[in-house]
N, C-alpha and C positions, 0 to 999 in steps of 0.2 A: 504494500500500500504506500502511495506517495505521500510525503508530508506536504502541507499546504504551500510551502515555499518552492517545491519542485514542480508545481503545475505551470505549464506554459500558458500564454494568453490564448492560444488556440484550444488547449484543453478546457479552459474556463468558458470559452465561447461555445464549444460543443456541449458543455454541461448546461449552459444557459439556453441553448437552442432546444435541448430536450425539454427543459422546463417550460419554455414558451409554447412549444408544440403541445405539450400536455395541457397547458392552460387553455389554449384555443379549443382543443377537443372537449375539455370539460365544460367550458362556457357554452359551447354549441349543444352539448348534451343537456345541460340545465335548461337551455332555451326551448328545446323540444319537449321538455317535461313540464314547463311552467304553464299554469292555467290562467294566470293573470297576464293580460296583454302588455301592461307597462313593464312588468318584471321580465317577460319574454324579450321585449325590445331592449332592455338594459343588458341582458345576457348576450344578445346578438351584437350590441355595440362593443361589449368587452371582447367577444370572439373576433370581431373585425379589427379592433386595435391590436390584439395579440397577433393576428395574421400579419399586420403591417410591421410589427416588431420582428417577426420571424423573417419576413422578406428582407428587411434591412440587415438583420444579423446574418442571413445566408450570404448576402453580398460581401459583408465584412469578412466572413470565414473564407470565402473564395479568394478575396483580395489578399488574405494573410497566408495563402498557400494551401488551405484545406479544401475539402470537397463535401458536398451535401448529398 
């Protein structure tokens, strides 16, 4: 197991990419299960924002020499 100081920027971006992807999926799942229109709308907004972060992060990972 690596110590915190031995993680590269790319390692940390991959970890964050996993978290952002999980968040987008989770928000979308919550939106499909919400019975209240306002709550559903909020979850869809959150899923959309997480998707935007994922897109920017993917570009940054590729720019840093990684691949998605």
